[in-house]
Backbone as JSON, one array per atom type, in Angstrom:
{
  "sequence": "XXXXXXXXXXXXXXXXXXXXXXXXXXXXXXXXXXXXXXXXXXXXXXXXXXXXXXXXXXXXXXXXXXXXXXXXXXXXXXXXXXXXXXXXXXXXXXXXXXXXXXXXXXXXXXXXXXXXXXXXXXXXXXXXXXXXXXXXXXXXXXXXXXXXXXXXXXXXXXXXXXXXXXXXXXXXXXXXXXXXXXXXXXXXXXXXXX",
  "N": [[0.82, -1.02, -0.03], [0.46, 2.08, -0.85], [0.89, 5.82, -1.17], [-1.11, 6.12, -3.32], [-2.88, 4.63, -2.24], [-4.04, 5.46, -0.25], [-2.68, 5.42, 1.92], [-0.89, 7.67, 3.81], [1.08, 7.86, 5.54], [4.04, 7.46, 5.31], [7.01, 6.11, 6.0], [6.99, 3.02, 7.92], [7.29, 2.3, 11.42], [9.64, 0.32, 13.1], [8.51, -2.92, 14.25], [5.86, -1.91, 14.95], [3.26, -2.36, 15.02], [-0.08, -3.2, 15.56], [-2.99, -5.02, 16.71], [-6.42, -4.88, 17.34], [-9.32, -5.95, 19.23], [-11.63, -5.1, 17.78], [-10.98, -5.25, 14.93], [-9.43, -3.48, 13.74], [-6.35, -2.52, 12.47], [-3.68, -1.07, 13.54], [-0.86, 1.21, 12.69], [2.45, 2.29, 13.36], [3.9, 5.08, 12.09], [6.23, 7.43, 10.54], [4.88, 9.6, 10.26], [3.18, 9.51, 11.89], [0.14, 7.96, 13.61], [-1.45, 5.53, 12.05], [-4.64, 4.32, 11.37], [-6.39, 1.07, 9.93], [-8.97, -0.16, 8.63], [-10.33, -3.52, 7.84], [-12.59, -4.13, 7.35], [-13.97, -2.73, 5.71], [-15.37, -1.9, 2.54], [-13.15, -1.71, -0.08], [-12.34, 0.59, -2.8], [-11.02, -0.92, -4.95], [-12.05, -2.61, -6.73], [-12.45, -1.93, -9.06], [-12.56, -2.39, -12.5], [-10.13, -2.51, -14.72], [-9.77, -1.0, -17.76], [-8.45, -1.94, -21.37], [-7.32, -0.73, -24.47], [-6.81, -0.93, -27.91], [-4.71, 1.16, -29.41], [-3.09, 1.77, -31.43], [-1.33, 0.91, -34.66], [1.89, 0.15, -35.57], [3.82, -0.25, -38.55], [6.98, -1.84, -39.55], [8.4, -0.12, -37.59], [7.37, 2.24, -38.28], [4.83, 4.62, -38.21], [1.52, 4.55, -39.9], [-0.62, 5.99, -42.09], [-3.54, 4.47, -42.07], [-5.97, 5.09, -43.22], [-5.46, 5.51, -45.89], [-5.42, 2.97, -46.88], [-7.82, 1.79, -46.56], [-11.09, 1.29, -44.93], [-11.37, 3.08, -41.77], [-11.42, 2.78, -37.96], [-13.48, 4.73, -35.82], [-12.52, 6.35, -33.82], [-9.62, 5.68, -33.49], [-6.71, 5.83, -35.34], [-7.2, 3.07, -36.85], [-7.2, 0.28, -38.98], [-10.4, -1.23, -39.95], [-10.65, -3.78, -41.36], [-7.96, -5.18, -41.66], [-5.79, -6.28, -43.95], [-2.98, -7.6, -45.07], [0.02, -7.48, -47.38], [2.39, -10.45, -47.92], [4.87, -9.47, -47.49], [4.68, -7.4, -45.83], [4.98, -7.67, -42.52], [5.99, -6.98, -40.28], [4.93, -6.02, -37.11], [3.62, -3.6, -34.71], [2.05, -3.11, -31.8], [0.31, -0.71, -30.36], [-1.19, 0.01, -27.33], [-3.49, 1.11, -24.58], [-3.93, 1.37, -20.9], [-6.79, 1.85, -19.11], [-7.45, 3.08, -15.9], [-8.26, 4.68, -13.31], [-7.48, 5.18, -10.65], [-4.78, 3.85, -10.17], [-2.93, 4.33, -12.51], [-0.51, 3.72, -13.14], [0.14, 1.3, -11.68], [-0.51, -0.89, -13.21], [-0.51, -4.09, -14.91], [0.47, -5.98, -17.68], [-0.55, -8.36, -20.22], [-0.62, -10.22, -23.17], [-1.87, -11.89, -26.11], [-1.39, -13.62, -29.0], [-3.34, -15.22, -31.28], [-2.97, -17.53, -33.51], [-0.39, -17.59, -33.61], [0.95, -17.3, -30.87], [1.04, -19.7, -28.22], [-0.06, -19.52, -25.55], [-1.08, -17.08, -23.09], [0.73, -14.3, -22.4], [3.24, -13.79, -19.78], [2.17, -11.7, -17.12], [2.97, -8.34, -16.98], [5.06, -5.25, -15.87], [5.12, -2.24, -18.23], [7.04, -0.3, -19.43], [6.96, 1.19, -21.79], [4.12, 1.15, -23.81], [3.58, -1.07, -25.73], [3.59, -3.97, -27.84], [5.62, -6.13, -29.84], [5.72, -7.68, -33.03], [7.47, -9.27, -35.0], [8.21, -10.56, -38.16], [5.93, -12.23, -39.19], [4.31, -15.03, -40.29], [2.35, -15.92, -43.04], [-1.3, -15.77, -42.74], [-4.2, -15.82, -40.63], [-4.82, -13.99, -37.89], [-5.29, -12.69, -34.65], [-4.87, -10.4, -32.23], [-4.76, -10.01, -28.92], [-5.22, -8.16, -25.92], [-4.7, -7.44, -22.36], [-5.34, -6.09, -19.19], [-4.49, -5.98, -15.71], [-4.84, -4.79, -12.34], [-2.73, -3.89, -9.43], [-3.77, -5.59, -7.32], [-4.69, -7.83, -8.49], [-7.18, -7.97, -10.19], [-8.34, -8.6, -13.04], [-8.93, -7.12, -16.25], [-11.07, -6.4, -18.63], [-10.64, -7.78, -22.08], [-9.3, -6.64, -24.81], [-9.34, -6.74, -28.48], [-7.86, -7.07, -31.83], [-8.3, -7.92, -34.81], [-6.52, -9.19, -37.89], [-4.95, -9.96, -41.27], [-2.68, -11.84, -42.91], [-1.67, -11.98, -46.26], [-0.55, -14.43, -48.23], [2.21, -15.05, -50.36], [1.93, -14.97, -53.93], [3.04, -17.59, -54.82], [2.47, -19.18, -52.92], [-0.4, -19.76, -53.09], [-3.45, -21.34, -53.48], [-4.44, -21.29, -55.98], [-2.25, -21.21, -57.53], [-0.3, -23.02, -56.77], [-2.32, -25.06, -57.59], [-2.32, -24.9, -60.32], [0.46, -25.26, -61.12], [0.49, -27.76, -60.75], [-0.82, -28.89, -62.49], [0.37, -28.09, -64.97], [2.69, -29.41, -64.64], [2.07, -32.17, -64.58], [0.52, -32.02, -67.07], [3.14, -31.25, -68.92], [4.39, -33.7, -68.46], [3.04, -35.65, -68.86], [2.68, -35.23, -71.86], [5.49, -35.2, -72.38], [5.79, -37.84, -72.4], [3.97, -39.1, -74.43], [5.36, -38.04, -76.47], [7.77, -39.28, -76.54], [7.17, -41.94, -76.68], [6.13, -41.93, -79.12], [8.17, -40.92, -80.8], [9.43, -43.6, -80.64]],
  "CA": [[0.14, -0.15, 0.1], [1.13, 3.3, -0.81], [0.03, 7.07, -1.17], [-2.22, 6.16, -4.39], [-4.03, 3.79, -1.96], [-4.69, 6.27, 0.78], [-1.68, 5.43, 3.1], [-0.27, 8.49, 4.15], [2.09, 7.58, 6.88], [5.29, 7.47, 5.05], [7.33, 4.76, 6.5], [6.64, 2.19, 8.96], [8.32, 2.02, 12.26], [9.91, -1.24, 13.31], [7.61, -3.49, 15.49], [4.8, -0.7, 15.73], [1.98, -2.99, 14.5], [-1.22, -3.66, 16.64], [-4.51, -5.36, 16.1], [-7.37, -4.81, 18.5], [-10.18, -7.17, 19.36], [-12.54, -4.72, 16.98], [-10.66, -5.75, 13.62], [-8.85, -2.42, 13.32], [-5.09, -2.72, 12.48], [-2.74, 0.03, 13.75], [0.37, 1.29, 12.24], [3.02, 3.48, 13.93], [4.81, 5.57, 10.92], [7.02, 8.62, 10.81], [4.18, 10.73, 10.32], [2.09, 9.55, 13.06], [-0.85, 6.74, 13.84], [-2.45, 5.19, 11.18], [-5.7, 2.99, 11.44], [-6.9, 0.58, 9.0], [-10.34, -1.31, 8.77], [-10.55, -4.21, 6.98], [-14.13, -4.63, 7.08], [-14.48, -1.69, 4.76], [-15.19, -2.49, 1.27], [-12.45, -1.07, -0.76], [-12.8, 1.07, -4.11], [-10.09, -1.05, -6.05], [-12.4, -3.7, -7.35], [-12.81, -1.29, -10.4], [-11.87, -3.26, -13.5], [-9.26, -1.64, -15.74], [-9.99, -1.39, -19.33], [-7.48, -1.59, -22.28], [-7.85, -0.34, -25.55], [-5.43, -0.99, -28.73], [-4.48, 2.53, -29.84], [-2.42, 2.13, -32.92], [-0.47, 0.08, -35.28], [2.95, 0.44, -36.76], [4.26, -1.06, -39.68], [8.14, -1.64, -39.52], [8.39, 0.96, -36.78], [6.81, 3.38, -38.91], [3.45, 5.23, -38.3], [1.04, 4.44, -41.05], [-2.19, 6.38, -42.23], [-4.19, 3.6, -42.55], [-6.98, 5.38, -44.08], [-5.09, 4.95, -47.34], [-5.48, 1.44, -47.25], [-9.26, 1.41, -46.59], [-11.82, 2.01, -43.89], [-10.76, 2.93, -40.33], [-12.43, 3.09, -37.08], [-14.17, 6.03, -35.88], [-11.85, 6.79, -32.63], [-8.42, 5.48, -33.45], [-6.23, 5.31, -36.73], [-7.12, 1.88, -36.99], [-7.97, -0.25, -39.95], [-11.46, -1.92, -39.83], [-10.5, -5.13, -41.77], [-6.72, -5.24, -41.92], [-5.33, -7.3, -44.79], [-1.36, -6.68, -45.57], [0.73, -8.52, -48.24], [3.13, -11.54, -47.08], [5.95, -8.51, -46.96], [4.35, -6.24, -44.71], [4.83, -8.46, -41.64], [6.39, -6.3, -38.79], [3.68, -4.96, -36.63], [3.7, -3.14, -33.48], [0.64, -2.75, -31.77], [0.21, 0.14, -29.15], [-2.31, 0.22, -26.3], [-3.22, 1.77, -23.38], [-4.38, 0.86, -20.03], [-7.53, 2.86, -18.33], [-7.56, 2.84, -14.66], [-8.04, 5.96, -12.65], [-7.03, 4.75, -9.13], [-3.4, 3.77, -9.81], [-2.7, 3.62, -13.78], [1.02, 3.09, -13.05], [0.38, 0.3, -11.2], [-1.15, -1.76, -14.16], [0.42, -5.09, -15.42], [-0.16, -6.02, -19.17], [-0.58, -9.68, -20.96], [-1.01, -10.4, -24.65], [-2.06, -13.36, -26.63], [-1.68, -13.56, -30.44], [-4.13, -16.22, -31.78], [-2.54, -17.99, -34.82], [1.0, -17.67, -33.22], [1.25, -17.81, -29.23], [0.41, -20.97, -27.56], [-0.48, -18.91, -24.23], [-0.93, -15.77, -22.41], [2.35, -14.0, -21.86], [3.02, -13.2, -18.27], [2.0, -10.14, -16.79], [4.27, -7.69, -16.53], [4.84, -3.63, -16.01], [5.79, -1.85, -19.06], [7.83, 1.3, -19.61], [6.44, 1.37, -23.28], [2.76, 0.26, -24.14], [3.53, -1.74, -26.9], [4.2, -5.42, -28.31], [6.06, -6.13, -31.29], [5.75, -8.92, -33.59], [8.4, -9.3, -36.07], [8.34, -11.81, -39.22], [5.02, -12.91, -39.01], [4.11, -15.75, -41.47], [0.88, -15.58, -43.61], [-2.26, -16.36, -42.19], [-5.23, -14.95, -39.99], [-4.4, -13.56, -36.42], [-6.17, -12.2, -33.64], [-4.25, -9.78, -31.01], [-5.53, -9.55, -27.72], [-4.37, -7.52, -24.66], [-5.67, -7.35, -21.31], [-4.63, -5.36, -18.03], [-4.62, -6.15, -14.17], [-4.49, -3.84, -11.28], [-1.92, -4.48, -8.33], [-4.92, -6.22, -6.46], [-5.35, -9.25, -9.1], [-8.14, -7.84, -10.97], [-8.26, -8.32, -14.5], [-9.9, -6.21, -16.95], [-11.77, -6.78, -20.13], [-9.75, -7.96, -23.12], [-9.33, -5.84, -26.13], [-8.94, -7.6, -29.3], [-7.83, -6.61, -33.13], [-7.94, -9.23, -35.92], [-5.81, -8.94, -39.39], [-4.8, -11.31, -42.12], [-1.51, -11.41, -43.74], [-1.82, -12.95, -47.38], [0.45, -15.59, -48.89], [2.76, -14.58, -51.74], [1.19, -15.79, -54.93], [3.15, -18.81, -55.09], [2.13, -20.28, -52.09], [-1.69, -19.61, -53.05], [-4.12, -22.63, -54.16], [-4.55, -21.42, -57.46], [-0.83, -21.25, -58.22], [0.14, -24.76, -56.59], [-3.05, -26.12, -58.6], [-1.96, -24.58, -61.89], [1.63, -25.54, -61.23], [0.43, -29.32, -60.58], [-1.75, -28.98, -63.93], [1.3, -28.08, -66.08], [3.63, -30.48, -64.44], [1.39, -33.18, -64.94], [0.61, -32.14, -68.68], [4.17, -31.79, -69.26], [4.98, -34.91, -68.11], [2.16, -36.86, -69.86], [3.25, -34.64, -73.24], [6.81, -35.74, -72.85], [5.91, -39.52, -72.47], [3.33, -39.2, -75.45], [6.3, -37.77, -77.7], [8.72, -40.44, -76.46], [6.48, -43.12, -77.28], [5.89, -41.58, -80.7], [9.57, -41.34, -81.44], [10.07, -44.95, -80.41]],
  "C": [[0.85, 1.3, -0.02], [0.21, 4.75, -0.89], [-1.1, 7.03, -2.2], [-3.33, 5.39, -3.53], [-4.36, 4.37, -0.61], [-3.69, 6.24, 2.42], [-0.78, 6.33, 3.13], [0.72, 8.88, 5.39], [3.14, 7.76, 6.34], [5.8, 6.07, 5.55], [7.17, 4.66, 7.9], [7.73, 2.23, 10.15], [8.49, 0.48, 12.66], [9.1, -1.69, 14.43], [6.58, -2.53, 15.75], [3.73, -0.97, 14.79], [1.02, -3.45, 15.91], [-2.2, -3.92, 16.15], [-5.29, -5.77, 17.59], [-8.62, -5.59, 18.42], [-11.37, -6.43, 18.01], [-12.26, -4.77, 15.36], [-9.97, -4.53, 13.31], [-7.37, -3.05, 13.28], [-4.49, -1.02, 12.52], [-1.35, 0.19, 13.37], [1.19, 2.62, 12.71], [4.03, 3.85, 12.65], [5.65, 6.69, 11.58], [6.38, 9.36, 10.88], [3.08, 10.56, 11.3], [1.14, 8.29, 13.04], [-1.67, 6.67, 12.71], [-3.35, 3.87, 11.26], [-5.99, 2.43, 9.93], [-7.92, -0.38, 9.19], [-10.56, -2.08, 7.84], [-11.68, -4.6, 6.65], [-14.96, -3.57, 6.18], [-14.35, -2.06, 3.41], [-14.08, -1.4, 0.38], [-12.97, -0.52, -2.27], [-11.85, 0.07, -5.28], [-10.54, -2.46, -6.65], [-12.97, -3.06, -8.64], [-12.3, -1.87, -11.31], [-11.16, -2.15, -14.49], [-9.81, -2.05, -17.08], [-8.82, -1.41, -20.57], [-7.84, -1.66, -23.59], [-6.47, -0.42, -26.59], [-5.6, 0.42, -29.45], [-3.73, 2.91, -31.14], [-1.64, 0.9, -33.19], [0.74, 0.53, -36.02], [3.49, -0.56, -37.45], [5.91, -0.91, -39.99], [8.68, -0.4, -38.87], [7.91, 2.27, -37.09], [5.21, 3.74, -38.61], [2.88, 4.95, -39.73], [-0.19, 5.27, -41.05], [-2.89, 5.02, -42.94], [-5.62, 3.69, -43.21], [-6.85, 5.38, -45.63], [-5.14, 3.85, -47.62], [-6.97, 0.88, -47.11], [-10.04, 2.03, -45.45], [-11.35, 2.03, -42.56], [-11.74, 3.29, -39.42], [-12.56, 4.6, -36.64], [-13.04, 6.89, -34.7], [-10.45, 6.99, -32.96], [-8.11, 5.44, -34.97], [-6.02, 4.06, -37.13], [-8.17, 1.39, -38.13], [-9.21, -1.09, -39.78], [-11.32, -3.55, -39.97], [-9.15, -4.92, -42.53], [-6.21, -6.34, -42.83], [-3.72, -6.68, -45.45], [-1.06, -8.16, -46.47], [1.73, -9.07, -47.35], [4.57, -10.78, -46.75], [6.03, -7.61, -45.83], [4.13, -6.98, -43.66], [5.41, -8.42, -40.29], [5.63, -5.65, -38.19], [4.21, -4.64, -35.15], [2.59, -2.64, -33.02], [0.93, -2.01, -30.3], [-1.08, -0.12, -28.47], [-2.14, 0.94, -25.38], [-4.25, 1.32, -22.31], [-5.25, 2.01, -19.38], [-7.94, 2.36, -16.91], [-7.21, 3.92, -14.02], [-7.49, 6.08, -11.49], [-5.73, 4.78, -9.18], [-3.02, 3.27, -11.32], [-1.42, 3.29, -14.16], [1.24, 1.9, -12.84], [-0.09, -1.23, -12.23], [-0.03, -2.54, -14.77], [-0.49, -5.45, -16.97], [-0.02, -7.62, -19.48], [-1.07, -9.39, -22.26], [-1.06, -11.76, -25.07], [-2.3, -13.15, -28.23], [-2.19, -14.84, -31.06], [-3.29, -16.42, -33.29], [-0.91, -18.12, -34.57], [1.28, -18.15, -31.68], [0.75, -19.13, -29.08], [-0.25, -20.35, -26.03], [-0.39, -17.51, -24.04], [0.48, -15.65, -21.97], [2.24, -13.56, -20.46], [3.02, -12.09, -18.07], [3.08, -9.38, -16.67], [4.24, -5.99, -16.64], [5.82, -3.36, -17.07], [6.29, -0.44, -18.99], [7.03, 1.94, -21.19], [5.21, 0.47, -23.6], [2.69, -0.18, -25.3], [4.13, -3.01, -26.98], [4.38, -5.32, -29.73], [6.04, -7.59, -31.69], [6.44, -9.11, -34.98], [8.31, -10.57, -37.02], [7.24, -12.63, -39.15], [4.8, -13.78, -40.33], [2.72, -15.55, -42.42], [-0.1, -16.64, -43.07], [-3.37, -15.39, -41.26], [-4.7, -14.79, -38.36], [-5.56, -12.66, -35.72], [-5.18, -11.68, -32.21], [-5.2, -9.57, -29.92], [-4.52, -9.07, -26.64], [-5.3, -7.0, -23.54], [-4.72, -6.77, -20.1], [-5.26, -5.78, -16.73], [-4.07, -5.1, -13.55], [-3.36, -4.65, -10.16], [-2.77, -5.44, -7.2], [-5.34, -7.75, -7.43], [-6.55, -8.77, -9.96], [-8.13, -7.53, -12.18], [-9.39, -7.73, -15.24], [-10.41, -6.83, -18.26], [-10.58, -6.94, -21.1], [-10.03, -7.53, -24.63], [-8.63, -6.96, -27.17], [-8.87, -6.77, -30.82], [-7.53, -7.8, -33.88], [-7.31, -8.56, -37.4], [-5.18, -10.08, -39.85], [-3.43, -10.72, -42.89], [-1.45, -12.4, -44.85], [-0.48, -13.63, -47.98], [1.05, -14.81, -49.95], [1.98, -15.52, -52.61], [1.28, -17.14, -55.2], [3.15, -19.86, -54.25], [0.17, -20.18, -52.08], [-2.1, -20.99, -53.76], [-4.22, -22.49, -55.61], [-3.21, -21.45, -57.95], [-0.17, -22.54, -58.07], [-0.86, -25.48, -57.54], [-2.45, -26.3, -59.85], [-0.56, -25.06, -61.94], [1.61, -27.15, -61.37], [-0.13, -29.78, -61.84], [-0.48, -29.13, -64.6], [2.44, -29.24, -65.85], [3.06, -31.94, -65.05], [1.07, -33.11, -66.8], [1.76, -32.02, -69.47], [4.81, -32.94, -69.25], [4.33, -36.09, -69.1], [2.66, -36.28, -71.5], [4.67, -35.41, -73.56], [6.59, -37.28, -72.97], [5.25, -39.81, -73.67], [4.63, -39.06, -76.56], [7.42, -38.73, -77.72], [8.46, -41.57, -76.83], [6.22, -42.84, -78.8], [7.1, -41.82, -81.2], [10.04, -42.97, -81.57], [9.24, -45.72, -81.51]]
}
C-alpha cells in the first residue's frame, strides 16, 4: 500500500503494529498513527480497461485511411489485410484505470502464433512487437490487471497477412496441372519417337 492507496504515513516504524479485538489494524509511522479497517469495502475492485490505440508497420506510423476504412476514434483499419512482405507489426495500447494507472500490468496473446498468454508485466512502453509474421489470420488480444489482481476486459484486433502468390491454392493447382501435362506430353512424344 502506498500514497495512491490512501496510506499517508510514509515509512513504518519497526515493530509498531497492533491489532485490536474490533478488527482494526494500527500502524506506527514516521508521520503518526494510521488506522486500517479491513471491514470496509475498498474501491479497488474497479475493472481496468485496455484499448488498442495504434499499429506501426516496420517501426513507422501508417495512415491506415489510405489502405481502407478506419475506426471512428483511432487510426486503426477495420479489416486489415496485409501482403506477405508487410509482416512486422507493433501494437500500441493503453490501460484505463484512474485509481493507479502506473500500477497496471499487461498480458498479450496472438491467436495464430502464441501458445498461451504472456506473463503479466509492468511496461515502460505500452506496445508489443511481432516481427516476421507468417501468412495467415491473426487476432491480437491484450488485457490489464491492477496490483490487486483484478483483470480487465480483453481488447482484440484481428488482421490477415496474405501469402505470396506462389503459395496460393490457385498457383499450386496450376503448377501441378502444368507438371502433369508436361509429363504426359513428354511421355507421349517419347512413345511416338520410339
